KEKOL-368093 format. One record per residue (C-alpha): residue number from 1; residue in one letter; x, y, z. Coordinates in steps of 0.25 Angstrom, whole numbers, plus 5000, padded with zeros to 4 digits. Example, Ala and Ser with C-alpha at 12.3 -4.5 7.8 and 13.67 -1.06 7.14 Angstrom:
REM KEKOL-368093
<atom 1,'a',<5049,4982,5031>>
<atom 2,'s',<5055,4996,5029>>
//
This chain:
REM KEKOL-368093
<atom 1,'x',<4709,5330,4518>>
<atom 2,'x',<4707,5341,4528>>
<atom 3,'x',<4702,5336,4543>>
<atom 4,'x',<4690,5343,4549>>
<atom 5,'x',<4692,5350,4561>>
<atom 6,'x',<4690,5344,4575>>
<atom 7,'x',<4683,5351,4585>>
<atom 8,'x',<4679,5346,4599>>
<atom 9,'x',<4666,5345,4607>>
<atom 10,'x',<4667,5345,4623>>
<atom 11,'x',<4659,5335,4630>>
<atom 12,'x',<4651,5338,4644>>
<atom 13,'x',<4662,5329,4650>>
<atom 14,'x',<4674,5337,4644>>
<atom 15,'x',<4678,5328,4633>>
<atom 16,'x',<4682,5333,4620>>
<atom 17,'x',<4676,5327,4608>>
<atom 18,'x',<4683,5329,4594>>
<atom 19,'x',<4675,5330,4583>>
<atom 20,'x',<4672,5336,4569>>
<atom 21,'x',<4664,5341,4558>>
<atom 22,'x',<4664,5340,4542>>
<atom 23,'x',<4654,5341,4530>>
<atom 24,'x',<4643,5348,4528>>
<atom 25,'x',<4627,5346,4531>>
<atom 26,'x',<4619,5341,4542>>
<atom 27,'x',<4628,5337,4553>>
<atom 28,'x',<4630,5322,4553>>
<atom 29,'x',<4636,5317,4568>>
<atom 30,'x',<4646,5306,4566>>
<atom 31,'x',<4649,5296,4577>>
<atom 32,'x',<4657,5284,4574>>
<atom 33,'x',<4670,5283,4584>>
<atom 34,'x',<4680,5282,4579>>
<atom 35,'x',<4678,5279,4565>>
<atom 36,'x',<4669,5291,4562>>
<atom 37,'x',<4674,5303,4569>>
<atom 38,'x',<4684,5314,4569>>
<atom 39,'x',<4697,5305,4571>>
<atom 40,'x',<4707,5310,4561>>
<atom 41,'x',<4708,5294,4556>>
<atom 42,'x',<4693,5294,4552>>
<atom 43,'x',<4695,5307,4546>>
<atom 44,'x',<4709,5304,4538>>
<atom 45,'x',<4703,5289,4535>>
<atom 46,'x',<4698,5289,4520>>
<atom 47,'x',<4686,5280,4522>>
<atom 48,'x',<4681,5287,4534>>
<atom 49,'x',<4683,5301,4530>>
<atom 50,'x',<4676,5297,4516>>
<atom 51,'x',<4664,5292,4524>>
<atom 52,'x',<4664,5305,4531>>
<atom 53,'x',<4666,5314,4520>>
<atom 54,'x',<4653,5308,4512>>
<atom 55,'x',<4646,5310,4524>>
<atom 56,'x',<4650,5324,4525>>
<atom 57,'x',<4645,5328,4510>>
<atom 58,'x',<4631,5328,4516>>
<atom 59,'x',<4633,5331,4532>>
<atom 60,'x',<4645,5338,4542>>
<atom 61,'x',<4649,5326,4550>>
<atom 62,'x',<4651,5328,4564>>
<atom 63,'x',<4662,5318,4567>>
<atom 64,'x',<4669,5317,4582>>
<atom 65,'x',<4677,5307,4590>>
<atom 66,'x',<4671,5301,4602>>
<atom 67,'x',<4676,5302,4616>>
<atom 68,'x',<4689,5296,4618>>
<atom 69,'x',<4692,5294,4602>>
<atom 70,'x',<4699,5302,4593>>
<atom 71,'x',<4701,5316,4597>>
<atom 72,'x',<4691,5315,4607>>
<atom 73,'x',<4694,5317,4622>>
<atom 74,'x',<4688,5307,4633>>
<atom 75,'x',<4691,5293,4635>>
<atom 76,'x',<4682,5281,4630>>
<atom 77,'x',<4682,5275,4643>>
<atom 78,'x',<4674,5286,4647>>
<atom 79,'x',<4663,5285,4635>>
<atom 80,'x',<4649,5281,4636>>
<atom 81,'x',<4637,5281,4627>>
<atom 82,'x',<4632,5293,4635>>
<atom 83,'x',<4645,5301,4634>>
<atom 84,'x',<4647,5297,4618>>
<atom 85,'x',<4632,5302,4616>>
<atom 86,'x',<4636,5316,4624>>
<atom 87,'x',<4649,5317,4616>>
<atom 88,'x',<4641,5317,4603>>
<atom 89,'x',<4632,5328,4609>>
<atom 90,'x',<4644,5336,4612>>
<atom 91,'x',<4650,5336,4599>>
<atom 92,'x',<4637,5341,4593>>
<atom 93,'x',<4636,5352,4603>>
<atom 94,'x',<4650,5356,4599>>
<atom 95,'x',<4646,5354,4584>>
<atom 96,'x',<4635,5363,4587>>
<atom 97,'x',<4626,5352,4579>>
<atom 98,'x',<4612,5351,4578>>
<atom 99,'x',<4604,5342,4571>>
<atom 100,'x',<4613,5330,4568>>
<atom 101,'x',<4613,5317,4560>>
<atom 102,'x',<4622,5306,4567>>
<atom 103,'x',<4630,5294,4561>>
<atom 104,'x',<4636,5284,4571>>
<atom 105,'x',<4643,5271,4571>>
<atom 106,'x',<4650,5259,4578>>
<atom 107,'x',<4653,5263,4592>>
<atom 108,'x',<4647,5278,4592>>
<atom 109,'x',<4633,5274,4591>>
<atom 110,'x',<4629,5271,4604>>
<atom 111,'x',<4633,5284,4608>>
<atom 112,'x',<4627,5291,4596>>
<atom 113,'x',<4614,5284,4599>>
<atom 114,'x',<4614,5288,4613>>
<atom 115,'x',<4616,5304,4610>>
<atom 116,'x',<4605,5301,4598>>
<atom 117,'x',<4595,5296,4607>>
<atom 118,'x',<4595,5309,4615>>
<atom 119,'x',<4597,5318,4602>>
<atom 120,'x',<4586,5316,4593>>
<atom 121,'x',<4582,5331,4590>>
<atom 122,'x',<4597,5332,4585>>
<atom 123,'x',<4597,5320,4576>>
<atom 124,'x',<4593,5318,4561>>
<atom 125,'x',<4597,5304,4559>>
<atom 126,'x',<4607,5293,4564>>
<atom 127,'x',<4615,5283,4554>>
<atom 128,'x',<4621,5271,4564>>
<atom 129,'x',<4633,5264,4556>>
<atom 130,'x',<4636,5250,4564>>
<atom 131,'x',<4630,5253,4577>>
<atom 132,'x',<4632,5246,4590>>
<atom 133,'x',<4622,5249,4601>>
<atom 134,'x',<4633,5244,4612>>
<atom 135,'x',<4647,5245,4608>>
<atom 136,'x',<4650,5233,4617>>
<atom 137,'x',<4643,5225,4608>>
<atom 138,'x',<4652,5225,4598>>
<atom 139,'x',<4663,5223,4605>>
<atom 140,'x',<4659,5211,4614>>
<atom 141,'x',<4654,5203,4603>>
<atom 142,'x',<4662,5190,4603>>
<atom 143,'x',<4670,5194,4589>>
<atom 144,'x',<4675,5208,4596>>
<atom 145,'x',<4678,5200,4610>>
<atom 146,'x',<4687,5192,4600>>
<atom 147,'x',<4694,5204,4594>>
<atom 148,'x',<4693,5210,4608>>
<atom 149,'x',<4701,5199,4614>>
<atom 150,'x',<4713,5200,4602>>
<atom 151,'x',<4714,5215,4607>>
<atom 152,'x',<4718,5208,4621>>
<atom 153,'x',<4730,5202,4615>>
<atom 154,'x',<4732,5211,4603>>
<atom 155,'x',<4726,5225,4605>>
<atom 156,'x',<4728,5229,4591>>
<atom 157,'x',<4726,5216,4582>>
<atom 158,'x',<4712,5216,4591>>
<atom 159,'x',<4707,5230,4589>>
<atom 160,'x',<4712,5229,4574>>
<atom 161,'x',<4703,5216,4573>>
<atom 162,'x',<4693,5223,4581>>
<atom 163,'x',<4691,5235,4572>>
<atom 164,'x',<4694,5228,4559>>
<atom 165,'x',<4680,5220,4563>>
<atom 166,'x',<4672,5232,4565>>
<atom 167,'x',<4679,5239,4554>>
<atom 168,'x',<4677,5226,4543>>
<atom 169,'x',<4687,5218,4540>>
<atom 170,'x',<4685,5221,4526>>
<atom 171,'x',<4689,5236,4529>>
<atom 172,'x',<4704,5234,4527>>
<atom 173,'x',<4711,5247,4529>>
<atom 174,'x',<4698,5254,4536>>
<atom 175,'x',<4699,5243,4547>>
<atom 176,'x',<4714,5248,4549>>
<atom 177,'x',<4710,5262,4550>>
<atom 178,'x',<4700,5259,4560>>
<atom 179,'x',<4708,5252,4568>>
<atom 180,'x',<4717,5262,4570>>
<atom 181,'x',<4706,5271,4571>>
<atom 182,'x',<4700,5265,4583>>
<atom 183,'x',<4715,5263,4590>>
<atom 184,'x',<4716,5277,4589>>
<atom 185,'x',<4702,5282,4592>>
<atom 186,'x',<4698,5270,4602>>
<atom 187,'x',<4708,5260,4604>>
<atom 188,'x',<4705,5245,4608>>
<atom 189,'x',<4702,5248,4622>>
<atom 190,'x',<4694,5260,4619>>
<atom 191,'x',<4686,5253,4608>>
<atom 192,'x',<4683,5242,4620>>
<atom 193,'x',<4678,5253,4628>>
<atom 194,'x',<4668,5257,4619>>
<atom 195,'x',<4660,5245,4624>>
<atom 196,'x',<4650,5253,4635>>
<atom 197,'x',<4645,5261,4622>>
<atom 198,'x',<4630,5256,4620>>
<atom 199,'x',<4617,5263,4619>>
<atom 200,'x',<4605,5256,4624>>
<atom 201,'x',<4592,5252,4618>>
<atom 202,'x',<4583,5263,4627>>
<atom 203,'x',<4592,5274,4621>>
<atom 204,'x',<4592,5268,4606>>
<atom 205,'x',<4577,5270,4607>>
<atom 206,'x',<4578,5284,4610>>
<atom 207,'x',<4586,5286,4596>>
<atom 208,'x',<4575,5290,4588>>
<atom 209,'x',<4583,5298,4577>>
<atom 210,'x',<4582,5290,4563>>
<atom 211,'x',<4594,5280,4564>>
<atom 212,'x',<4600,5271,4552>>
<atom 213,'x',<4609,5261,4558>>
<atom 214,'x',<4618,5253,4548>>
<atom 215,'x',<4626,5241,4551>>
<atom 216,'x',<4635,5235,4544>>
<atom 217,'x',<4632,5220,4540>>
<atom 218,'x',<4644,5213,4541>>
<atom 219,'x',<4650,5220,4554>>
<atom 220,'x',<4659,5210,4562>>
<atom 221,'x',<4656,5216,4574>>
<atom 222,'x',<4642,5224,4575>>
<atom 223,'x',<4631,5217,4576>>
<atom 224,'x',<4619,5219,4566>>
<atom 225,'x',<4609,5215,4577>>
<atom 226,'x',<4615,5224,4587>>
<atom 227,'x',<4613,5235,4577>>
<atom 228,'x',<4598,5231,4573>>
<atom 229,'x',<4595,5231,4589>>
<atom 230,'x',<4600,5244,4588>>
<atom 231,'x',<4592,5249,4577>>
<atom 232,'x',<4580,5244,4582>>
<atom 233,'x',<4582,5250,4595>>
<atom 234,'x',<4581,5265,4587>>
<atom 235,'x',<4568,5270,4585>>
<atom 236,'x',<4570,5276,4570>>
<atom 237,'x',<4580,5267,4566>>
<atom 238,'x',<4585,5258,4556>>
<atom 239,'x',<4597,5250,4551>>
<atom 240,'x',<4604,5247,4538>>
<atom 241,'x',<4612,5234,4536>>
<atom 242,'x',<4625,5237,4527>>
<atom 243,'x',<4635,5228,4520>>
<atom 244,'x',<4646,5233,4528>>
<atom 245,'x',<4656,5228,4540>>
<atom 246,'x',<4663,5240,4546>>
<atom 247,'x',<4659,5249,4558>>
<atom 248,'x',<4663,5260,4550>>
<atom 249,'x',<4654,5267,4538>>
<atom 250,'x',<4666,5268,4531>>
<atom 251,'x',<4670,5254,4531>>
<atom 252,'x',<4664,5250,4517>>
<atom 253,'x',<4659,5258,4506>>
<atom 254,'x',<4660,5273,4510>>
<atom 255,'x',<4653,5281,4500>>
<atom 256,'x',<4642,5269,4501>>
<atom 257,'x',<4640,5269,4517>>
<atom 258,'x',<4640,5285,4516>>
<atom 259,'x',<4628,5286,4507>>
<atom 260,'x',<4622,5275,4516>>
<atom 261,'x',<4625,5284,4528>>
<atom 262,'x',<4619,5297,4520>>
<atom 263,'x',<4606,5292,4516>>
<atom 264,'x',<4604,5287,4530>>
<atom 265,'x',<4606,5300,4535>>
<atom 266,'x',<4597,5307,4526>>
<atom 267,'x',<4585,5298,4524>>
<atom 268,'x',<4573,5294,4533>>
<atom 269,'x',<4571,5281,4531>>
<atom 270,'x',<4563,5268,4536>>
<atom 271,'x',<4567,5260,4548>>
<atom 272,'x',<4570,5247,4543>>
<atom 273,'x',<4584,5238,4543>>
<atom 274,'x',<4589,5238,4530>>
<atom 275,'x',<4600,5230,4525>>
<atom 276,'x',<4609,5233,4512>>
<atom 277,'x',<4616,5220,4510>>
<atom 278,'x',<4630,5221,4501>>
<atom 279,'x',<4627,5236,4496>>
<atom 280,'x',<4626,5248,4502>>
<atom 281,'x',<4614,5254,4494>>
<atom 282,'x',<4603,5259,4504>>
<atom 283,'x',<4591,5249,4503>>
<atom 284,'x',<4580,5253,4494>>
<atom 285,'x',<4570,5252,4505>>
<atom 286,'x',<4578,5261,4515>>
<atom 287,'x',<4572,5272,4512>>
<atom 288,'x',<4562,5278,4502>>
<atom 289,'x',<4569,5290,4492>>
<atom 290,'x',<4580,5293,4502>>
<atom 291,'x',<4585,5308,4504>>
<atom 292,'x',<4595,5315,4498>>
<atom 293,'x',<4607,5318,4507>>
<atom 294,'x',<4610,5332,4510>>
<atom 295,'x',<4622,5331,4501>>
<atom 296,'x',<4614,5325,4490>>
<atom 297,'x',<4603,5336,4491>>
<atom 298,'x',<4616,5346,4489>>
<atom 299,'x',<4620,5338,4476>>
<atom 300,'x',<4606,5339,4471>>
<atom 301,'x',<4605,5353,4473>>
<atom 302,'x',<4618,5354,4465>>
<atom 303,'x',<4612,5346,4454>>
<atom 304,'x',<4599,5354,4452>>
<atom 305,'x',<4607,5366,4452>>
<atom 306,'x',<4616,5359,4439>>
<atom 307,'x',<4629,5354,4445>>
<atom 308,'x',<4637,5345,4441>>
<atom 309,'x',<4644,5335,4450>>
<atom 310,'x',<4658,5342,4449>>
<atom 311,'x',<4650,5354,4452>>
<atom 312,'x',<4642,5348,4464>>
<atom 313,'x',<4656,5343,4469>>
<atom 314,'x',<4662,5356,4470>>
<atom 315,'x',<4650,5363,4476>>
<atom 316,'x',<4647,5352,4488>>
<atom 317,'x',<4663,5350,4488>>
<atom 318,'x',<4661,5334,4486>>
<atom 319,'x',<4667,5325,4476>>
<atom 320,'x',<4663,5322,4463>>
<atom 321,'x',<4659,5309,4466>>
<atom 322,'x',<4652,5311,4477>>
<atom 323,'x',<4643,5321,4470>>
<atom 324,'x',<4640,5310,4460>>
<atom 325,'x',<4637,5300,4472>>
<atom 326,'x',<4628,5310,4478>>
<atom 327,'x',<4620,5313,4464>>
<atom 328,'x',<4618,5296,4463>>
<atom 329,'x',<4613,5295,4476>>
<atom 330,'x',<4603,5309,4473>>
<atom 331,'x',<4599,5302,4460>>
<atom 332,'x',<4595,5289,4467>>
<atom 333,'x',<4588,5295,4479>>
<atom 334,'x',<4580,5304,4468>>
<atom 335,'x',<4577,5293,4459>>
<atom 336,'x',<4582,5302,4448>>
<atom 337,'x',<4591,5301,4436>>
<atom 338,'x',<4602,5312,4432>>
<atom 339,'x',<4603,5326,4436>>
<atom 340,'x',<4592,5331,4429>>
<atom 341,'x',<4583,5323,4436>>
<atom 342,'x',<4590,5326,4450>>
<atom 343,'x',<4590,5340,4448>>
<atom 344,'x',<4575,5340,4444>>
<atom 345,'x',<4572,5335,4458>>
<atom 346,'x',<4581,5344,4464>>
<atom 347,'x',<4573,5356,4457>>
<atom 348,'x',<4560,5349,4460>>
<atom 349,'x',<4564,5348,4475>>
<atom 350,'x',<4569,5362,4476>>
<atom 351,'x',<4583,5358,4477>>
<atom 352,'x',<4590,5367,4465>>
//
C-alpha cells in the first residue's frame, strides 16, 4: 500500500501539525486522536485502514495528528480544548477546505464540538463516535482509578489494561495494537494530561449543525448517561446506541460500522434516540427513504449506462465486492428489485 503524503499546517503559536488527505468527494474531516489520524501505525493497520478506505470511497478524508501526538509538534501539556479547536481550524486553513462534514471520536470530541460551535457556516453534518464531554470523567471513574493505580506500580501493565478496557476486551490483537499506538503517540502520562479537555453545556447549545451521536452500548468506561446528556445539550442532535464495546469505530464489524456512519453523514433524520440491539442494521424509524451517498449516486449512474459490476469497479477504482455492496444498498434504499428497475429510476431522476 502506498502511504498518503503528509503535509504540515502551522498554528498561530508556531506549532506544526501533520495532516494528510486521500479519497474523493466532499471533504470529511476526521478527528480521533490517535486512533483516527495520519499516524503511520493507523494507516498501516488493516482494520483501521479498511475503515478509512471505505469512507474514502465517498469522501475526501482529511486526517491529522493532534498537537503533541504522532508527527505533530507541540506538547500535550500545552493542550486545552480551545487550543485543539484552533489547531483544527489551522489544518482546515492549510488544506484550503470550505464546507466540510466532521467525524470525531472519544477524546477528540470536546475540541471538535468547541470548533463546531463557532463555525456552523463551514459545517454540513457531524457524526460522533463514543464521545465524552469531559475526558477527566472517564479517567476518574472508579474502574479507571483502579487501573491508573496499577500504572503507579507497573506503568506498562496498567496502560495495557486501560487501553484494553477502552478498545474492548473482545478486541484481541486490535487491543494490543491500540496499546502500542497510544503508547507511541501519547503515553501513560500524556493520557492522564488529557483530563483537562472538556466542553461546557453552554458551548454545546451553540452546536446547531445536525449531529448524530453513536454510543457503543457495551463500553466499559464511557458512561451512556453522560452521552445522553451531551446529546440533549445540542439543539439539533440525536443519539444511537449500537451493539459494540470499543472506542474505535473499527473495533467490530468494519463494513457495517462504515455503512452506519456513511448513512448518518448523508441523511437528514429525526431528533430521537435510536437503539440498535444486537445488530448493526439501521433502525426502520431512523429516517424514511435514506438518501444515496455520493458513491452510491456514482454507481447508480453507471448502472443506468448499462455497466456491469466489473466495469463499474474499474471506472471507480473500487473492488467488485464494494460495488456489489453499494448496489445492494441502492436497491434497499430505492425499494427496487434488480438493475432494470434501478436503471429506470435513475433515468427518471435524470441520472443517466
